[in-house]
N, C-alpha and C positions, 0 to 999 in steps of 0.2 A: 503492499499500500503504499499510495504519494502525499506526504506530508509537504506543505507549504505554510509557511509561519510570514503572520506581518509583523514586523517589532514596531512600535512609534518611531519615530524619528532618528527612522534609516531608509537609506533609500531604498537597500534592495528587503526582497524579502529570503526569506531560510526553507530551503528543501531536503528535507528528508525521507529517505527512501527505507520503512521500516519493516518488521521480518513479516511473511507471508502470514505467520501465526497470530499478528494481531488483530483482536477484530474490533470496528469500528464505534461497537459500545462503548468496551474496555477503553478506547483510546478516550472516548467522550465525557465517560466518565471521571477519568484522570486527569482531563482539560478545566469539568466539573472543580472537581477536589483543589485543584489549582486555584485557580479564580476564585474560588471562596474565601481563603488567605490572604491577609493584607502584605504578608510578606513570603507569600507562597512562589514558588519553586517547581516547573514544569519540565520535567527532563524525560528524553529520547531515547532508546538506545535504537540504533541503523544497524540494515544487515550485513557492515562489516564488522558490529563490536562498539561502536564511537559511541562515545557519551554528550548528547549535546544538552547543558543544560539554560533555560532561559526562563529571569524572572517574571512572573506569571500580571506583574501590573504590568506591564511593559508589551505586552498584547497586543498588537490593531489588531489582526482576525487568524482563523487556522480554520487551511483548506485541506479537507480529505479528498481525495482521487482512491474509490474504490474500485473503479472501472476493471474490467477483465479481459476484457479485450482489448488484442495488441492495436497501440499505435503504427498508424500509417502514413509514412513517411516517403513525399515525393511527388511523383505531379499527373500520375496514373488515374485515366476517370473511373471512377465506381461499373464495375458492371452490376 
């Protein structure tokens, strides 16, 4: 699952590719719990095992991409 995170007062967003075992419902619950605390941190572990921490107070948005189909690249016409 791909996650795009917007950080307030930052020009670029952060993209994280999570392990396939992570469910969207579990991730949303984790985000809600972090945002509920005034000084909460949101931690992610990507597919390679890297840990990414973001202060919940700085979150602008979180976009979850749970599409199972592969992305198509190129100029080919749809059949």
